[in-house]
C-alpha positions in Angstrom: -0.3 -24.2 16.3 -4.0 -24.9 14.6 -5.6 -23.7 12.0 -9.8 -23.8 11.5 -10.9 -24.8 8.0 -13.8 -22.5 7.7 -16.1 -23.2 4.1 -17.5 -20.4 1.9 -20.1 -19.7 -0.9 -18.9 -17.5 -3.6 -22.4 -16.8 -4.5 -22.5 -14.7 -8.0 -24.4 -12.2 -6.8 -24.0 -11.9 -3.0 -20.6 -12.5 -2.9 -19.3 -14.2 -0.1 -21.8 -16.4 2.1 -21.1 -17.4 5.3 -22.5 -21.1 6.2 -25.0 -19.3 8.6 -26.3 -18.2 5.4 -26.7 -21.3 3.5 -26.5 -24.4 5.0 -30.3 -23.7 6.2 -30.6 -24.3 2.3 -29.0 -27.5 1.8 -29.4 -29.3 5.6 -33.2 -30.2 4.1 -31.8 -31.5 0.6 -29.0 -34.0 2.4 -26.7 -32.1 1.0 -25.0 -31.6 4.2 -22.8 -34.7 4.1 -21.4 -34.3 0.4 -20.5 -30.8 1.6 -18.7 -32.4 5.2 -16.8 -34.7 2.8 -15.5 -32.4 0.3 -14.4 -30.4 3.2 -13.0 -33.0 5.0 -11.0 -34.2 2.2 -9.6 -30.8 1.3 -8.5 -30.5 4.7 -6.8 -33.8 4.5 -5.0 -33.1 1.5 -4.1 -29.4 3.2 -2.3 -31.4 6.3 -0.5 -34.3 4.1 1.5 -30.9 2.0 2.8 -29.6 5.2 3.3 -32.7 6.8 5.6 -33.3 4.1 7.1 -30.1 4.5 7.9 -31.0 8.6 4.8 -28.3 9.2 3.0 -30.6 12.2 0.0 -28.0 12.5 -3.1 -29.1 13.6 -6.9 -28.4 11.7 -10.4 -28.4 13.3 -13.4 -29.0 11.8 -16.5 -28.7 13.0 -19.0 -32.3 12.7 -22.5 -32.8 12.7 -24.2 -35.4 15.0 -25.2 -36.8 11.6 -21.5 -37.4 10.4 -20.2 -38.8 13.7 -22.9 -41.2 13.1 -21.4 -42.3 10.1 -19.1 -45.4 10.8 -16.8 -44.8 7.6 -16.2 -41.4 9.3 -12.4 -42.8 10.8 -12.5 -44.3 7.3 
């Protein structure tokens, strides 16, 4: 059993936007790494909660090539 971490942006005027709709705007501003870190931290927090409840649920998370090159990713 597993889940996938999805991110959506609740835009004040356009409801929920998918990554396809907002990632092209944040990538040039180099905010993609900060967003990835945020999603990774939230996913691992949730995994810890489930783990304490003896729920063995894996979490899938999309990773960019830039994130894979980050030597601190494993930490």
